[in-house]
Phi, psi and omega in degrees: 000319179296320180295318181296318179296319180295319180295320179297315179298319181295317181296317178299317180295318184294313183285333176292335179281352182256016179300133180289153179236154181258346184240176182254145169281161183301322183279359178263350181295132178093357180281317182242002180223160174211155185222128181234137182253136179226178184239323189104178182290124182288130177244350175202142180218141178227124181277148173226093186229094174276167179297325177246151179098181184285147176269123187224165176218135177263133182230151167237150188230171178289346175270014179061045177248134169246130188213158174245124183248148173279127182285344182283318185231355180079012181282157182273120172285308175204162178203158175225129176261113189278345179105161186292335182263006182239068185290133181279124181265333180188154176222156174195174178245131180240141178059013180071004183221354180241136170264120182260128177236138174245128186213179179056050179064032180080014184268338184233126177244127182232154172236130180243141177291124188298315184294319188240355177080008178288140180285129182270312177204164179218134179235142176259125183245105178258162181204176185284338184204162178282139181206178175295145181253128182228137179241131180224124178247096179296149184280315186229051179240117184232150171238108182053054178064019180244115177294146186236163173239132180261126182233131167244121180199150177053039177071023183218139175260126184238144168248119187241138179291136177286339187280311186232001179079012180286138177282115184276321173202163180214151181226119181274145172238042186289318184288334184270142176273057188265130170255098185291133179254322183213147168243118188242132175237106180301138181302134178075010182245155175262018181256151174231131176254128174248115184237148179181192181247129176273336174207188182292346184224016181238122179264131183242142176225129176241130176253121188233142175285118184290344183278329183224359179080011183286136177282116181268322183203144177223121180229151176218152179212139182265145174231119189296333182283350180075177183234154181223130173072206185268169173250156180236120178287133178246332172223174183295336180231029180215134175230162178240138180221173176247148174283175187296339179276341184076014183247352182234130175270136180245122172264112184256117179248137177229043177291139179058026177080005181253125182266131177222146180247142173229118185266139176222105176300136181298330179296337175286334181269321181232114187294319183264035179284149178205144178081161179292151181259168176221131180282131174270115184301139178204154178248016181281131181294124175078005182228137169211171182222151174233158179233129177236109187055243181259009184257130176252130183238123177262129187235139177253141178254123180279174179297336178270014180064026174270149183256135179228131176281122180255341178200142174224128184217148176272353179276148175296124187239136174244139182240134181277170171285169182289144177235112177295128181245336177199182183300112177076008180240140179234143174245155175210164185238148171237137180226137182226150175259126179223097181065229183278004183234158168243141182251124183245130176229139175241127184231162170274143185298326184267358183222091184285331189291329183258151177250129170287331181206138176217116184222154172235130184235131176289135186226140177301131181300331185277013170265346176079205182276166175274124181265322182213155178219139176230136183239157178212148182249160176212165182261123177284174180294335178269017177070008177269166180276134169244159183229142171241144183235130174258118185240144178250123185265171182297330179275012178074010177283158181238129183227150173246125178252135177204130179056042174074013181227158173274111182288314176203164178217151178232131179271069185282359171296338179290355175279354183230055178286134179248341177200154184221140167218178183234163177216142176286153176274166179296153174289142182290120180222173177295128179084357182251314185284159175288141182299137182282145178276123182268128179252134176280173186298323181297315181295323180295314179294320179299316181297316182285333174292322176296318177298322178296318177297323178292321179295320180275007179058039178249004185281138176278169176305324177294322178294319179298318178296321179293321178298315180300316181297318180295321180296315179295325183285322187262358184289339180058025185286343180256013177296149182266035175225164180290151172249160186291341178269350180075025179278329183271118179217176172251129171268115179263116184239143177249128182258168181296335179284357182082028181246138176262137174235144170248114181254135178278130182292343182295308182224004176083006182287154182278118179281314175203164175216150183211124175272113187291128179295326182290344179248021174260148180294135182212178178296323181285321183232107183275336184225070180289145182224126174281140183249294189213164175242138176221150174287125184260310181226119179237094185295140175227146169051262188288343183252027184293341179286344177277144175276143176292158181216161179238155177254124177253125181246130177221181177213162185259081178118160184280345184289156183289336181260014179293140180296149183268172178216138180238142175226141179242120189235133175288124184281347178274320186254340183079013180271141177281116182287319178193168178212153182226134170261114187275153176269347181250165179275172178232102179264332183205143179238129182238103173290126182266152180278038181231146176226156177268189184293340178264013179069019175280127181280139178281138178231142178247122180254123180260127181267181183293338179267013178066027171269144180256133182237129184265137173224138006284158182270065180241152178303322180296316179296320179296320180296315178298317183294317182295328177294328183257014188304318185284351182257009185254122179226154173203173182229162175224147182240125175252092186301314185295325182268350181068041183232136171240131183235147173253142186228157172216170181269146180254308183174188181291151183296150174236160178090213187292331185266014182302132182200155180297330184250015178255135183228139174282154181238164176225149180272127182267317183203167176209144174240121182250117177274134182299121186294337181278350184229340183222142177227130180289126179238348180200140171222144179206148178223177182288156172294141181294329184260014181290137180255129176251121185292314181210149177276338184275142177229115181275124182258183193298322184274024178065019173265166184242130170250142184252122180293140174275097184261118178210131176283355185259009179278138179233129174266130179232133176242131177235155176230163174298150185301321178291334183272007181277000179273203181288159179298131179090001181281349179226166177275161179301330181287340184266355186227145174209157180236133182240131178249135182236147165243119188238136172276117187280354175274316183257342183082009180286141173269107184280333181203146178214132179220141182247131174252100181287143180071028180239163187210158176281187005288155181250129173240129187222159175218139183241128179212139180050247181247019182226156178226137177240133180222151187240136183204184183245131177265110182290329181291316182271352183056039181216159173281152179227155170233132179241152179232140173234126174245136183240133184235152181269118180268355180291346179252032183297336180287349183253036183285338183286127182295332181290330174296323179291320182291319184273358177082010181269067181218174181242043181292339181271359179294142185292148178237137178241132178290344181283338174278141184294122183289142175263099187233157170231156179234151173233135184217159180199151179235147182221148172286146178224137189291319194265151161285151189237142175261322181200157178226138174224175179224146180292151179222139179235168191292329180247352180075017181276318184297143180298154186270151170229140174276135176252110189252119175276109186277169179293341176275012178061039172238163181247120181253130176265121182238122181299135180299337180299332177291341179250033176278121182291350180269007177295137177232165181295318181235084180294148178289171180297322179293322178292324176296319178296328178289337181108013178289128181268139177305143186287135171229160183281344182236152175275137184284146173247104182264119184305324181288352182271001176285115182297327183275005180057234179267003183274160176236137173263086186304138179065035185306128180238331184205153176232125181246133176243138182228129179287140171271171176292329177286121189299329185284346194241140172235147179262134185239129179232119178246135183225148176195232168291326176257168174236142177217137179224142177203169172255139184230136178239093184301327179248028185066167181276076183281349186245018178196161172275152180289158181297331183262022178300132187271091179292330180296317178296320178297318180296315180296321180295318179295316179298316179297322180295315179297317179296319180294319179296316179297316180296315181296320179296319178297314180296321180294317178297319180295318180294320179296322179295318179296321180293325179291324179292335179288000000 
């Protein structure tokens, strides 16, 4: 009896200790997830380096981020992501304590507290017309002891107080057709010059009193040759411009209010000049530069406005803005890329012959050319000037150079990811895997004793820190080999700069990076654009000695008929295996479900003329493709025209484009939406690699419903033409949203539903036999999410679950897409609290685990929502059988559970996409969210039912078993002794 009671107590204790949890303990953060913060490509930087205090730099980026960085290590002190519609036009520092930002086309002016980034004030600057936006912070210009900021935006010149953002005065240029080029404030003067072009051949100058905005003088002068591009100020009352041909330099002087032109043909300065020039903007007094093709020419302007060439180079050259170093003296920097090094020179504006600094720094070739440079000076211990340079590279990375070395670097190109795919790591073999760390017995016991103290809640803060350190050290999550659960992979990402990165899913570190030559600017391709990433070669079984590779597709220019470019990159080493410059365009890419003997996947590239091109161009690939020619279909969507078309292959190309791998296409069907009433705003289809575990779905009454599973289903959302604008721009009666399910092989519309009084934007996700989409309900003034599930009725005779179990069904009977499908749909709509940026769905290796929707909210967080909440069969009062099935009672709104945020308390700023990848462990899916920030985690929608957790306490289990055996032995001995004593009585 005693033994039985002890066993019952032990079992209750053991199973009570295995209760699942929904949240993370503090010491578990960072074990299965990581979060990285980035900025984007820097487009403006302002240093803040006082003699005392921290050395900092304020930057603005192309991702509309304003941030303060530490100059010692490059870490972020603070940052603000302003959003995609709030483009930053300029930044500066005022009064030594405020960061001034001008954004939204010059409409919003803000001041941020420099130390902590808190917003001090915000002003709205409206004007009569759209114009160039310019920000000027004068150093010693005050109005009644109030420092001011000069802003030109929206056709209006404003003087704004630095203290509270109040507009002190404004000057309209509404009546004039003026395109302002520069706002100049001569040092120590109360005058402001506004210069620009009133037409293609008229130069305008306005002289304004900076204290009250009074117009003092207005002069204009015509130049018959016209003007081209921007102007560059070289003195306080002199600018340089180009004529309309780009072959003549114009020195425009407006001293004493009188405008004069001085022409200098570029051929007089450079004998072998050819082609039109372009002025490189600079603020250095008396110095400017022009670029002609690949040649950079630095020109000095003398006091008599004569031009002298001081340097001509074939290397790509970047010039910094002016840096005051002493009374009346300015320094500036020039940086050039030459092979594996960059050459940095710092010169005085009035003395070209001497260098204040000349350094050469070794630079990774895969960072590309130097795009921008910003310099700052400091006082060395010997009282001489030293210089530090902040440079922006072609791959959007940011580096700080000082004393001939790279002090720190930031890979901010990762803030602009345009596509993601994954690659498996190598199999662990001798000589391949990382050496295992051997722990002696003492360390093993120490580690498990610490875990035991943590389990019993006896651990001190030092013990908790030690446990965290041990977990991170022993997790092996950053090993460069595969793990049996499939958690360790490589994330291959393509950035807007045309650079590939391989990120390790364990901790997010960069394994390798490669700047693609095919996506770099060249004479042949002036505007390369990266498009997509695809898996090219995925070795299996007999081909395991081959490394996997990816296909990178780009094109040369934004037009639809621009020629394409292909690159093939090894995902283990990051080396480019080969590249192709295509003669045809790339309008659409279709990965085919066929591979050749080397495991290379076949891809079909559709050009703008609807010709199909097969890759790889091998006889084996062509043979495989020709056998499957009649089974290949695809569709195209013309959003602007409101047309969806279905296509098939006809045969090999004829005429001028004849090629072994070129095939003509034919149009099978088309759906034309009436342009006066409907506009296509969203299309989505299933993932090509999605796995569906079973077609059968057993419902509450023991009947079977069969999912309509087809890879050819397309979800299309259209809105009324008036409702295609912003939310709230129309009344509910003027807008409606229509959702379609279309078979892309036959063009049949399988389902159509109209949501009256609704409006986009629409975000949707398609998985298995259901689609979920998010939109705005104008009548209810709330967001909604709707679900559509489609089922196959042709198998209605197989509704009995026992037929399915016993195999008495006709699931193997052939199905033809050409026969009209007998389908039914179930749908339901729910209110949803948040606005949505993107939606994804979890995916697992066998498709058994229940699905969760991953919703990217407007707050840049990722919310996991169980698909059961979007079950269209939900009712207010479900039956007992439906409850047992897992049907949740119907509510009008979807719940937001705080513990369901995958990103916890973190934000993925500028969230653009969510990628899900199945692990080998069926219960687990890998989630990668990217925007300006990156976030990765492991998610188990149905809990980890098929494995023990990584922190399972084996020591506690061992001690418990030993204690149990000892207790059983003791109890048995006592029982035997007691029984013996009773027998003797």
